[in-house]
C-alpha positions as CSV (number, residue, x, y, z in Angstrom):
1,M,85.6,77.7,87.0
2,V,87.7,80.7,86.2
3,E,90.5,80.0,83.9
4,C,93.9,80.1,85.5
5,Q,97.5,81.1,84.8
6,C,100.6,79.4,86.1
7,E,103.3,80.9,88.2
8,R,106.5,79.5,89.6
9,R,108.1,80.5,92.9
10,Q,110.6,78.6,95.1
11,P,108.8,78.6,98.5
12,R,110.6,79.1,101.8
13,T,111.2,76.1,104.0
14,S,111.3,77.6,107.4
15,G,108.4,77.9,109.9
16,I,105.7,75.2,109.8
17,P,107.0,71.6,109.4
18,R,106.4,70.3,105.8
19,P,104.3,67.3,106.7
20,A,101.8,69.6,108.6
21,L,101.0,71.4,105.4
22,K,100.6,68.4,103.1
23,S,97.1,69.2,101.9
24,A,97.1,73.0,102.5
25,T,96.9,75.1,99.4
26,R,97.9,78.6,98.6
27,I,94.7,80.6,98.1
28,G,95.8,83.2,95.6
29,G,98.2,81.2,93.6
30,R,101.6,82.7,94.4
31,H,102.7,79.3,95.7
32,S,101.1,76.0,96.7
33,L,101.9,73.8,99.6
34,S,99.6,71.0,98.6
35,R,100.0,67.3,98.5
36,A,103.5,67.3,97.0
37,Y,104.6,69.5,100.0
38,Y,106.6,72.5,98.5
39,A,105.9,72.1,94.8
40,S,107.5,74.9,92.7
41,S,104.7,75.0,90.0
42,V,101.2,76.0,90.9
43,V,97.9,76.7,89.2
44,V,96.7,80.1,90.4
45,C,93.2,78.9,91.2
46,E,94.0,75.6,92.6
47,V,92.3,76.4,96.0
48,L,89.2,77.5,94.1
49,M,89.2,74.1,92.3
50,M,89.5,72.4,95.8
51,V,86.5,74.5,97.1
52,D,84.6,73.5,93.9
53,E,85.3,69.9,94.5
54,S,84.1,70.2,98.1
55,A,81.1,72.2,97.2
56,A,80.2,69.5,94.7
57,V,79.3,67.2,97.7
58,T,76.3,69.5,98.4
59,G,75.5,70.0,94.7
60,A,77.0,73.5,94.7
61,R,79.3,75.3,92.2
62,I,81.5,78.2,92.9
63,P,80.4,81.2,90.8
64,L,83.0,83.1,88.8
65,H,82.4,86.5,90.6
66,V,82.9,84.7,94.0
67,S,86.2,83.1,92.9
68,R,87.4,86.5,91.8
69,S,86.5,88.2,95.0
70,I,88.4,85.6,97.0
71,R,91.4,86.5,95.0
72,V,90.8,90.1,95.8
73,Y,91.0,89.6,99.5
74,D,94.1,87.2,99.1
75,A,95.8,90.2,97.3
76,M,94.9,92.4,100.2
77,A,96.5,89.8,102.6
78,A,99.6,89.9,100.4
79,Q,99.8,93.7,100.9
80,K,100.3,92.9,104.6
81,D,102.9,90.2,103.8
82,I,100.4,87.4,104.8
83,N,100.3,84.3,102.6
84,L,96.9,82.5,103.0
85,L,96.7,78.8,103.0
86,M,93.5,76.8,103.0
87,G,92.9,73.2,104.0
88,F,90.3,70.6,104.7
89,D,92.1,68.0,106.8
90,F,91.5,69.0,110.5
91,H,94.2,66.7,111.8
92,E,96.6,68.9,109.9
93,Y,94.9,72.0,111.2
94,V,95.4,70.9,114.8
95,S,99.0,69.9,114.2
96,I,99.6,73.5,113.2
97,T,97.5,75.2,115.9
98,Q,99.0,73.2,118.8
99,T,102.5,74.2,117.9
100,T,101.7,77.8,117.4
101,P,103.2,80.0,120.1
102,T,100.8,82.0,122.3
103,K,97.7,80.5,120.6
104,G,95.3,78.8,123.0
105,R,94.0,75.3,122.5
106,T,91.8,74.8,119.5
107,F,88.2,74.3,120.6
108,P,86.7,70.7,120.4
109,N,84.4,71.8,117.6
110,F,87.4,71.7,115.2
111,R,89.4,68.8,116.7
112,P,88.8,65.4,115.1
113,D,89.5,63.6,118.4
114,R,86.3,65.2,119.7
115,S,84.1,66.3,116.8
116,T,83.8,64.5,113.5
117,I,84.0,66.8,110.4
118,R,82.9,64.9,107.3
119,P,84.5,65.6,103.9
120,G,82.9,68.7,102.4
121,E,81.7,70.0,105.7
122,G,84.6,72.0,107.0
123,Y,87.7,74.0,106.0
124,W,90.4,76.1,107.7
125,V,92.5,79.1,106.8
126,V,96.1,79.7,108.1
127,G,98.2,82.9,107.4
128,L,101.9,82.7,107.2
129,D,104.5,85.5,107.3
130,R,107.6,85.8,105.1
131,N,109.4,83.1,107.3
132,N,106.4,80.7,107.2
133,G,105.6,81.6,110.8
134,V,101.9,81.3,111.7
135,V,100.2,84.7,112.0
136,L,96.5,83.7,112.0
137,T,94.2,80.8,112.2
138,N,90.5,80.3,111.6
139,A,88.2,77.5,110.9
140,T,84.7,77.0,109.6
141,R,82.4,74.0,109.7
142,L,78.8,73.1,108.6
143,Y,76.2,71.8,111.0
144,D,73.1,70.1,109.5
145,L,70.3,71.2,111.9
146,S,67.3,70.5,109.6
147,S,65.6,68.7,112.5
148,S,67.0,70.8,115.3
149,N,68.2,74.4,116.0
150,F,71.5,76.0,117.0
151,A,70.3,76.7,120.5
152,E,69.6,73.1,121.2
153,H,72.8,72.1,119.5
154,L,74.7,74.2,121.9
155,R,72.8,73.1,125.0
156,S,73.2,69.5,124.2
157,L,77.0,70.0,123.8
158,R,76.8,68.3,120.3
159,A,78.2,71.5,118.9
160,F,81.4,70.7,120.7
161,Y,81.4,66.9,120.9
162,S,80.1,64.3,118.4
163,D,79.4,62.1,121.5
164,P,78.9,64.2,124.6
165,T,78.3,61.1,126.7
166,A,81.8,59.8,125.8
167,H,83.7,63.1,125.9
168,A,82.0,65.7,128.0
169,D,82.6,66.1,131.8
170,V,79.6,65.6,134.0
171,D,80.0,69.3,134.9
172,D,80.1,70.7,131.4
173,R,77.3,73.1,130.6
174,C,76.2,75.4,127.8
175,V,73.4,77.9,128.4
176,C,72.0,79.6,125.3
177,R,69.4,82.3,125.9
178,A,69.8,84.1,122.5
179,A,66.2,83.9,121.0
180,T,67.6,83.9,117.5
181,A,69.5,80.7,118.0
182,E,66.2,79.0,118.4
183,E,65.3,80.1,114.9
184,M,68.5,78.9,113.3
185,T,67.7,75.8,111.6
186,G,68.8,74.1,108.4
187,K,72.4,74.6,107.1
188,I,74.3,76.5,109.8
189,A,78.0,77.4,109.0
190,Y,79.9,78.0,112.2
191,N,83.1,80.1,112.2
192,G,85.5,80.1,115.0
193,D,89.1,79.5,116.4
194,L,90.1,82.9,115.2
195,W,93.6,83.9,116.4
196,V,95.8,86.7,115.1
197,R,99.5,87.1,116.2
198,R,100.0,90.2,118.4
199,D,102.0,92.3,116.0
200,L,99.1,92.2,113.5
201,R,96.3,93.0,115.8
202,G,94.6,96.3,115.2
203,Q,95.1,96.0,111.4
204,D,91.7,94.8,110.4
205,V,93.0,91.3,109.8
206,P,89.9,89.6,111.3
207,R,87.7,91.5,108.9
208,M,89.8,90.6,105.9
209,I,89.7,86.9,106.8
210,A,85.9,87.1,107.4
211,R,85.5,88.3,103.8
212,V,87.4,85.2,102.6
213,T,85.5,82.8,104.9
214,H,82.1,84.3,104.0
215,R,82.7,83.8,100.3
216,V,84.1,80.4,100.6
217,S,81.2,79.3,102.9
218,Y,78.7,80.7,100.5
219,A,80.4,78.9,97.5
220,M,80.6,75.6,99.3
221,W,77.3,75.4,101.1
222,A,75.0,78.5,100.6
223,P,74.1,78.1,104.3
224,D,70.9,79.4,105.9
225,F,73.0,81.2,108.5
226,L,76.7,81.8,109.1
227,C,77.5,82.5,112.7
228,A,80.1,82.8,115.4
229,L,80.3,83.1,119.2
230,V,82.4,86.0,120.3
231,A,83.4,88.0,123.5
232,R,81.5,91.1,124.4
233,W,84.5,93.4,123.7
234,R,84.6,92.2,120.1
235,V,81.0,93.2,119.6
236,D,81.7,96.6,121.3
237,K,84.6,97.2,118.9
238,G,82.3,96.5,115.9
239,L,81.9,93.5,113.7
240,P,80.7,94.9,110.3
241,H,80.9,91.5,108.7
242,Y,78.4,90.2,111.2
243,P,75.4,92.7,111.1
244,H,73.4,90.9,113.8
245,H,74.4,90.1,117.4
246,E,72.6,89.0,120.6
247,P,73.9,88.4,124.2
248,E,74.0,85.2,126.0
249,G,74.6,83.1,122.9
250,S,76.8,80.7,124.8
251,I,77.4,80.7,128.5
252,L,79.9,77.8,128.4
253,R,81.9,75.6,130.7
254,L,84.0,72.8,129.5
255,V,86.0,71.5,132.4
256,K,88.5,69.3,130.7
257,E,89.1,72.1,128.1
258,D,89.6,74.7,130.9
259,V,86.9,76.8,129.2
260,A,84.6,79.2,131.0
261,E,83.2,81.8,128.6
262,D,80.1,84.1,128.2
263,N,79.9,84.9,124.5
264,W,77.6,86.7,122.2
265,L,75.9,85.2,119.2
266,V,76.8,87.0,116.0
267,W,75.4,86.0,112.5
268,V,74.7,86.9,109.0
269,T,71.7,85.3,107.1
270,G,71.9,83.3,104.0
271,R,70.4,86.0,101.9
272,E,72.7,88.6,103.2
273,L,75.7,86.3,102.6
274,E,74.5,85.9,99.0
275,S,74.1,89.6,98.5
276,D,77.5,90.3,100.0
277,A,79.1,87.6,97.8
278,N,77.4,89.1,94.6
279,H,78.8,92.5,95.3
280,P,82.5,91.6,96.0
281,C,84.0,95.2,95.7
282,E,81.6,97.2,97.8
283,H,82.9,96.7,101.2
284,L,86.6,96.6,101.0
285,F,88.2,98.1,104.1
286,A,91.5,99.5,102.7
287,A,92.1,101.9,100.0
288,P,94.8,99.9,98.3
289,S,92.5,97.0,97.9
290,F,90.4,98.9,95.3
291,D,93.5,98.6,93.0
292,A,93.4,94.8,93.4
293,C,89.6,94.8,92.9
294,S,89.7,96.8,89.7
295,D,92.6,94.7,88.4
296,L,90.8,91.5,89.0
297,A,87.6,92.9,87.5
298,R,89.4,93.3,84.2
299,R,90.5,89.7,84.1
C-alpha cells in the first residue's frame, strides 16, 4: 500500500444529505465523507485502503502503480471541479441516485431490492460539484460466471434480478445475439448506470471515469472481462476505453422498470485491462493531466 500524507479541509454541507454518504470516501484525499459523515481529517489514500480491503476478499492486492494512477485521474477530475466519491453500500448509492434531478431510475442490477451484491463484489463512484450537487454516477459489479456465460446470464434475466421468478414480469425479455457474450465466462465485471449532468457533457467525463473504474476493477478482481451495454450512438461517438464492440448485446424489455432498449455489448479483456493498468500515463485524454501524472510519478 502506498504511504499516505494527511490533509485537513472543512467540507461543505450542502447538496447530498449527510446520511446518504455515510460510507462514501473521497478518492483522492482532499476530503473524506466516510463513516463519521463529514470528518475534517483524512488520510489521502483511504479509498485505496478500502479497495485493498475489498480486494482481499478475492485474494487480490492493489499494486502501487495502480493506486498512483487512480490518484492521477482523481486529480484530473479536480481540474473540472469534480470531487469523486467511492462507496460499496448500494443502499446508499440508490438513496443518492433516486434523489438526483434528471437522472433516470437505477437499473435493477445495482438495486439491492432486486439484485444482491455481496461484500467485495461491487462498488460505485459519484461525482460532486463545489456545492455537493451530484454531477455524475457510475457503478460496477462482479458476476461469477465460472459455470455459465454472459449471454445466458442476460437471457435468463439473472443479470438484472437475483430471483427472476419473484421479480421479473411475465413479459420481461432479454435477447442477446452478440457472439462474444457466449464466450464471456469466469469473472465478469459489469459497468453501468453511467449518468453525467448536462452541463458537463461533451467534456470527456465518461472516459475519465472509465479510467478510474478500469483500474479499481483490475485492482479488486483482475476480471476475465470488463464490459458494458451501451446505446448505438455512444459506439458511433467512440469508446476508446472499450476497444471491442458488438451489436445486439442486449435487446431488453423490463415492463415494471419501463425499460425497452437495444444496446451494444462493449468490452475489454482481462489482459488488456492489466496492460492498461500497468501503463497508467499512456492514455491520458487532456494535456493538463500530464502534469498530474508527472507529479505523482515522482512520489
